[in-house]
C-alpha positions as CSV (number, residue, x, y, z in Angstrom):
1,M,-5.7,-0.3,-38.0
2,K,-4.9,2.3,-35.4
3,R,-8.1,4.2,-36.4
4,I,-10.5,1.3,-36.1
5,L,-8.9,-0.3,-33.0
6,P,-11.1,1.8,-30.6
7,F,-14.2,0.7,-32.5
8,I,-13.1,-3.0,-32.3
9,M,-12.6,-2.6,-28.5
10,I,-16.1,-1.1,-28.1
11,A,-17.7,-3.8,-30.2
12,A,-15.8,-6.5,-28.2
13,G,-16.9,-5.1,-24.9
14,A,-20.5,-4.8,-26.1
15,S,-20.3,-8.4,-27.4
16,L,-19.3,-9.6,-23.9
17,W,-22.3,-7.7,-22.5
18,G,-24.4,-9.7,-24.9
19,I,-23.6,-13.0,-23.2
20,I,-24.6,-11.8,-19.7
21,G,-27.9,-13.7,-19.9
22,L,-25.9,-17.0,-19.6
23,F,-24.8,-16.0,-16.1
24,V,-28.0,-14.2,-15.0
25,K,-30.2,-17.2,-15.9
26,G,-28.0,-19.5,-13.9
27,L,-28.0,-17.3,-10.8
28,A,-31.7,-16.7,-11.1
29,S,-32.3,-20.4,-11.1
30,A,-30.2,-20.7,-8.0
31,G,-32.6,-18.4,-6.1
32,F,-31.2,-14.9,-6.5
33,T,-33.4,-11.9,-7.3
34,S,-32.5,-9.5,-10.1
35,M,-31.0,-6.8,-7.9
36,E,-29.1,-9.4,-5.9
37,I,-27.5,-10.5,-9.2
38,V,-26.6,-6.9,-9.9
39,A,-24.9,-6.7,-6.5
40,I,-23.1,-10.0,-7.2
41,R,-21.9,-8.6,-10.5
42,A,-20.6,-5.4,-8.8
43,I,-18.9,-7.2,-5.8
44,F,-17.0,-9.8,-7.9
45,A,-16.1,-7.1,-10.4
46,V,-14.5,-5.1,-7.6
47,L,-12.5,-8.1,-6.4
48,F,-11.1,-8.7,-9.9
49,L,-10.4,-5.0,-10.4
50,L,-8.5,-4.9,-7.1
51,L,-6.4,-7.9,-8.1
52,I,-5.6,-6.5,-11.5
53,G,-5.0,-3.0,-10.0
54,V,-2.5,-4.3,-7.4
55,I,-0.5,-6.1,-10.1
56,H,-0.6,-3.6,-13.0
57,Y,-2.3,-0.3,-12.0
58,R,-1.3,0.7,-8.5
59,Q,-0.8,4.3,-9.3
60,E,-4.2,4.5,-11.0
61,M,-6.1,3.3,-7.9
62,K,-6.0,6.7,-6.3
63,L,-8.4,9.7,-6.6
64,H,-6.7,12.8,-7.8
65,A,-9.1,14.9,-5.8
66,V,-12.0,14.2,-3.4
67,G,-14.3,16.2,-5.7
68,D,-13.7,13.7,-8.5
69,V,-16.0,11.3,-6.7
70,R,-18.9,13.1,-8.5
71,Y,-17.8,11.5,-11.8
72,F,-18.0,8.0,-10.3
73,L,-21.3,8.7,-8.5
74,G,-22.5,9.4,-12.1
75,T,-21.1,6.2,-13.6
76,G,-21.8,4.0,-10.6
77,I,-25.2,5.2,-9.3
78,C,-26.8,7.2,-12.1
79,S,-25.7,4.6,-14.7
80,I,-24.9,1.1,-13.3
81,V,-27.5,1.1,-10.4
82,L,-30.2,3.1,-12.1
83,F,-29.9,1.2,-15.4
84,N,-30.1,-2.2,-13.8
85,F,-33.0,-1.2,-11.4
86,C,-35.0,0.2,-14.3
87,Y,-34.1,-2.6,-16.7
88,F,-35.2,-5.4,-14.4
89,T,-38.4,-3.5,-13.3
90,T,-39.3,-3.1,-17.0
91,M,-38.9,-6.8,-17.4
92,S,-41.3,-7.5,-14.6
93,E,-43.8,-5.1,-15.9
94,M,-43.6,-6.0,-19.6
95,S,-42.0,-8.6,-21.8
96,I,-38.2,-9.0,-22.1
97,S,-38.7,-8.0,-25.8
98,M,-40.2,-4.6,-24.8
99,A,-37.6,-4.1,-22.1
100,V,-34.8,-4.5,-24.7
101,I,-36.5,-2.0,-27.1
102,F,-36.7,0.6,-24.4
103,L,-33.1,-0.1,-23.3
104,Y,-31.8,0.6,-26.8
105,T,-33.3,4.1,-26.8
106,A,-29.8,4.7,-25.2
107,P,-28.1,5.7,-28.5
108,A,-30.6,8.4,-29.1
109,F,-30.2,9.7,-25.6
110,V,-26.4,9.6,-25.9
111,T,-26.5,11.5,-29.2
112,I,-28.6,14.2,-27.7
113,L,-26.7,14.4,-24.4
114,S,-23.3,14.4,-26.2
115,F,-24.5,17.3,-28.3
116,M,-25.7,19.2,-25.2
117,F,-22.9,18.4,-22.7
118,L,-19.9,17.1,-24.7
119,K,-20.3,19.7,-27.5
120,E,-20.1,16.9,-30.1
121,K,-21.4,17.7,-33.6
122,M,-24.9,16.5,-34.6
123,T,-24.2,15.1,-38.1
124,I,-26.7,13.6,-40.6
125,N,-24.8,10.3,-40.4
126,K,-25.4,10.1,-36.6
127,I,-29.1,10.9,-37.0
128,I,-29.5,8.3,-39.7
129,A,-27.5,5.7,-37.6
130,V,-29.6,6.3,-34.6
131,F,-32.8,5.7,-36.5
132,M,-31.3,2.6,-38.1
133,T,-30.3,1.3,-34.7
134,M,-33.7,1.9,-33.2
135,A,-35.4,0.1,-36.2
136,G,-33.0,-2.8,-35.9
137,C,-33.5,-3.2,-32.1
138,I,-37.3,-3.1,-32.6
139,L,-37.1,-5.9,-35.1
140,I,-34.7,-8.0,-33.1
141,A,-36.9,-7.7,-30.0
142,G,-39.8,-8.9,-31.9
143,L,-42.1,-5.9,-31.7
144,A,-43.3,-6.6,-35.2
145,L,-44.6,-10.0,-34.0
146,G,-47.4,-8.3,-32.2
147,E,-46.1,-7.7,-28.7
148,S,-48.4,-5.2,-27.0
149,Q,-48.0,-5.7,-23.2
150,I,-47.3,-2.1,-22.1
151,T,-47.8,-0.4,-18.8
152,I,-47.3,3.2,-17.7
153,L,-44.7,2.1,-15.1
154,G,-43.0,-0.1,-17.7
155,I,-42.7,2.9,-20.1
156,I,-41.2,5.1,-17.4
157,T,-38.7,2.6,-16.2
158,G,-38.0,1.5,-19.7
159,L,-37.0,5.0,-20.7
160,G,-35.1,5.2,-17.4
161,S,-33.0,2.1,-18.4
162,G,-32.2,3.8,-21.7
163,I,-31.1,7.0,-19.9
164,G,-29.1,5.1,-17.3
165,Y,-27.4,3.0,-20.0
166,A,-26.5,6.3,-21.9
167,L,-25.2,8.1,-18.8
168,Y,-22.2,5.7,-18.5
169,T,-21.0,7.1,-21.8
170,I,-21.5,10.7,-20.8
171,F,-20.1,10.5,-17.3
172,G,-17.4,8.2,-18.6
173,K,-16.2,10.9,-21.1
174,F,-15.9,13.5,-18.3
175,A,-14.0,11.0,-16.1
176,L,-11.6,10.1,-18.9
177,N,-10.4,13.6,-19.0
178,R,-8.7,13.0,-15.6
179,Y,-8.5,9.2,-15.2
180,S,-7.4,6.1,-17.2
181,P,-10.0,3.6,-18.5
182,F,-9.0,1.2,-15.7
183,A,-9.5,3.8,-13.0
184,V,-12.9,4.8,-14.4
185,T,-14.0,1.1,-14.3
186,F,-12.5,0.5,-10.9
187,F,-14.1,3.5,-9.1
188,T,-17.4,3.0,-10.9
189,F,-17.9,-0.5,-9.6
190,I,-16.7,0.3,-6.1
191,I,-19.4,3.0,-5.8
192,A,-22.0,0.6,-7.3
193,A,-21.0,-2.2,-4.9
194,V,-21.1,0.1,-1.8
195,V,-24.6,1.2,-2.7
196,L,-26.0,-2.2,-3.7
197,I,-24.7,-4.3,-0.7
198,P,-26.9,-2.7,2.0
199,I,-29.9,-2.3,-0.4
200,T,-30.0,-6.1,-1.3
201,S,-28.8,-7.6,2.1
202,L,-27.0,-10.1,0.0
203,W,-25.2,-11.6,3.1
204,E,-28.5,-13.3,4.0
205,K,-27.9,-15.7,1.1
206,S,-24.3,-16.3,1.8
207,T,-24.8,-20.1,2.1
208,L,-25.7,-20.3,-1.6
209,F,-22.1,-19.3,-2.5
210,M,-21.0,-22.6,-1.0
211,Q,-22.4,-24.3,-4.1
212,T,-19.8,-24.8,-6.8
213,D,-22.0,-23.8,-9.7
214,V,-23.1,-20.6,-8.0
215,M,-19.5,-19.6,-7.3
216,L,-18.5,-20.3,-10.9
217,L,-21.4,-18.3,-12.2
218,S,-20.6,-15.4,-9.9
219,V,-16.9,-15.4,-10.8
220,G,-17.8,-15.6,-14.5
221,L,-20.4,-12.8,-14.2
222,G,-17.9,-10.5,-12.4
223,L,-15.1,-11.2,-14.9
224,I,-16.3,-11.8,-18.4
225,P,-19.3,-9.5,-19.2
226,T,-18.3,-7.0,-16.5
227,V,-14.6,-6.3,-15.9
228,L,-13.3,-7.4,-19.3
229,A,-16.3,-5.8,-21.1
230,Y,-16.1,-2.5,-19.3
231,I,-12.4,-2.1,-19.6
232,L,-12.6,-2.8,-23.4
233,Y,-15.5,-0.5,-23.8
234,T,-14.0,2.4,-21.7
235,K,-10.6,2.0,-23.5
236,G,-12.3,2.3,-26.8
237,L,-14.5,5.2,-25.5
238,E,-11.3,7.1,-24.7
239,K,-10.6,7.6,-28.4
240,T,-14.2,7.7,-29.7
241,E,-17.0,10.2,-29.7
242,G,-19.8,9.2,-27.2
243,S,-22.5,9.0,-29.8
244,T,-20.4,6.9,-32.1
245,A,-19.5,4.5,-29.2
246,A,-23.2,4.1,-28.3
247,V,-24.2,3.1,-31.8
248,I,-21.3,0.6,-32.1
249,S,-22.2,-1.0,-28.8
250,T,-25.6,-2.0,-30.2
251,V,-23.9,-5.2,-31.5
252,E,-24.9,-6.4,-28.0
253,P,-28.5,-7.4,-28.9
254,V,-27.2,-9.1,-32.0
255,V,-24.9,-11.3,-29.8
256,A,-27.6,-11.8,-27.3
257,T,-30.0,-13.0,-30.0
258,I,-27.4,-15.4,-31.4
259,M,-26.7,-16.8,-27.9
260,G,-30.4,-17.3,-27.3
261,V,-30.8,-19.3,-30.4
262,L,-27.7,-21.5,-29.9
263,L,-27.9,-22.0,-26.1
264,F,-31.5,-21.6,-25.1
265,N,-33.3,-22.8,-28.3
266,E,-35.0,-19.4,-28.8
267,S,-36.6,-18.9,-32.2
268,L,-35.0,-16.6,-34.8
269,V,-37.3,-15.2,-37.5
270,W,-36.4,-13.3,-40.6
271,L,-37.4,-10.0,-39.1
272,Q,-34.8,-10.4,-36.4
273,V,-32.2,-11.1,-39.0
274,V,-33.1,-7.9,-40.8
275,G,-32.9,-6.1,-37.5
276,A,-29.4,-7.4,-37.0
277,L,-28.4,-6.1,-40.5
278,F,-29.9,-2.7,-39.6
279,I,-27.7,-2.5,-36.5
280,V,-24.5,-3.6,-38.3
281,S,-25.3,-1.2,-41.1
282,S,-25.7,1.7,-38.7
283,V,-22.2,1.1,-37.4
284,V,-20.9,1.6,-41.0
285,V,-23.1,4.7,-41.5
286,V,-21.9,6.5,-38.4
287,N,-18.3,6.1,-39.5
288,L,-18.7,7.2,-43.1
289,P,-16.6,10.4,-43.7
290,Q,-18.6,13.6,-44.0
291,K,-18.4,15.6,-47.2
292,K,-16.5,18.8,-46.6
293,R,-18.0,21.9,-48.0
294,K,-15.6,24.0,-50.0
295,R,-14.8,27.3,-48.3
296,Y,-14.4,30.3,-50.5
297,T,-12.2,33.4,-49.9
298,S,-13.6,36.9,-50.1
299,D,-11.6,37.4,-53.4
300,E,-13.2,34.3,-54.9
301,I,-16.7,35.5,-53.9
302,T,-16.3,38.9,-55.5
303,Q,-15.0,37.5,-58.8
């Protein structure tokens, strides 16, 4: 149980990310743009993290050194802000299905970046799992149904969303060498909020927050698929290789698809079911034990 607990935490965090559409759709209907919704997410996340921190993690709400800000510039700007900007731009350029496909190039980027910067081994299991994940996400997104709306800008920002999504895992691993999972999440969203507030001029729509449904959606967005999701994911990441965590987190599109079917009456075809099975299977593959090669001594070789 101890061995699989980090995997469960990562899967739980990713599952909470999968229900984010419930809050985003509601806030979009209320009149907020995509980037304003990202700002709302970051601001309310910071408020919850401050509350949690004051009660339980006071000692963890301090930077060990000013230079450590670079880690959170990475998770906050290069990941959170870049990922959301690219993701929403891709949605405006192409279909949501295509945007999701490009977003889930992230596991491939994580595997490559983990090999380059975190010195993680590139095993055959990881390579197979990445390909299975990509195939599953393509099927879930509905590419096989004939979706072909592609633009150059959409491709660039789509790949950018995958890279931004992957960078949280990479920068997060470096930050976890010096900070707790809570601290990493806390400083990440402070940086993101500080950057997003002036960019979005969110204060110009302050009257909308007087509406009960808008406030409830904002609070829910900041708490459930953000604070809880990131704490669970980062806590699991602390004991898991980055490339493994990235593959496990692809349960997110499975959850998102199920939510779409149950709550928004979206259609679910058999190809998408197969895609979900591919993703679940990739989680199993990436965690299969590698066969150890027998090592021979010099005496055995000469015999």
